[in-house]
KETI-544199 format. One record per residue (C-alpha): x, y, z; residue number from 1. Coordinates in steps of 0.001 Angstrom, whole numbers, plus 500000, padded with zeros to 6 digits. Layout:
! KETI-544199
c1 | c2 | c3 | n
X | Y | Z | NUM
...
***
This chain:
! KETI-544199
c1 | c2 | c3 | n
493853 | 499462 | 513409 | 1
493959 | 498605 | 509168 | 2
490376 | 500272 | 508266 | 3
491908 | 503517 | 509753 | 4
495295 | 503262 | 507872 | 5
493252 | 501879 | 504874 | 6
491397 | 505257 | 505038 | 7
494554 | 507094 | 505200 | 8
495403 | 506275 | 501997 | 9
494089 | 508855 | 499561 | 10
495833 | 510972 | 497186 | 11
496606 | 513839 | 498910 | 12
498868 | 512190 | 500940 | 13
501101 | 512389 | 498033 | 14
500954 | 515992 | 498650 | 15
502200 | 516017 | 502145 | 16
505029 | 517070 | 503762 | 17
506250 | 513553 | 505580 | 18
505559 | 511418 | 502717 | 19
507943 | 509279 | 502722 | 20
508296 | 508652 | 506563 | 21
504447 | 507328 | 506029 | 22
505368 | 504767 | 503235 | 23
507723 | 503762 | 505302 | 24
505602 | 502832 | 508547 | 25
503279 | 501999 | 506013 | 26
505128 | 499170 | 504602 | 27
506332 | 498498 | 508478 | 28
502856 | 497822 | 509148 | 29
502142 | 495515 | 506143 | 30
505130 | 493668 | 506844 | 31
503694 | 491368 | 509303 | 32
503536 | 487384 | 507982 | 33
500320 | 486895 | 510320 | 34
498275 | 489643 | 508014 | 35
495443 | 487622 | 506548 | 36
495467 | 487420 | 502831 | 37
492329 | 489312 | 502692 | 38
493553 | 492388 | 503977 | 39
496882 | 492112 | 502227 | 40
494498 | 491668 | 499017 | 41
492080 | 494665 | 500228 | 42
495197 | 496956 | 500127 | 43
496774 | 496017 | 496960 | 44
493543 | 496497 | 495385 | 45
493310 | 500345 | 496857 | 46
497097 | 501279 | 495996 | 47
496584 | 499937 | 492666 | 48
493712 | 502293 | 492060 | 49
495616 | 504901 | 493900 | 50
498447 | 504580 | 491456 | 51
496381 | 506168 | 488729 | 52
495601 | 509279 | 490667 | 53
498799 | 510024 | 491607 | 54
502080 | 511880 | 490204 | 55
504134 | 509244 | 488189 | 56
506773 | 509276 | 491236 | 57
503891 | 508222 | 493133 | 58
502660 | 505749 | 491426 | 59
506632 | 504079 | 491588 | 60
506552 | 504317 | 495177 | 61
503249 | 502398 | 495101 | 62
504227 | 499555 | 492743 | 63
507074 | 499011 | 495037 | 64
504805 | 498783 | 498108 | 65
502676 | 496098 | 495764 | 66
505579 | 494273 | 494809 | 67
506308 | 493553 | 498355 | 68
502667 | 492566 | 499616 | 69
502607 | 490259 | 496367 | 70
506065 | 488510 | 497747 | 71
504845 | 488253 | 500823 | 72
501421 | 486771 | 500454 | 73
501788 | 484713 | 497564 | 74
498581 | 483339 | 497881 | 75
497122 | 487095 | 496277 | 76
499148 | 486374 | 493177 | 77
496102 | 486198 | 491438 | 78
495144 | 489526 | 491553 | 79
***
């Protein structure tokens, strides 16, 4: 499941019609405290790289997602 979710994170998702709902669902999927730290770190790194390629409004959404992931998984704060 997480591999397919990871593959959906491309710059064109910010041009999609239902991007707000997508990011709500992404946040809810990554909210689980049972999510391993290495998966959370992988998503943080992917989102960080993606924030460079998207419009500024999209980068703000990404920064909020990254902040939430770092708060939920303090073991990856070294990133």
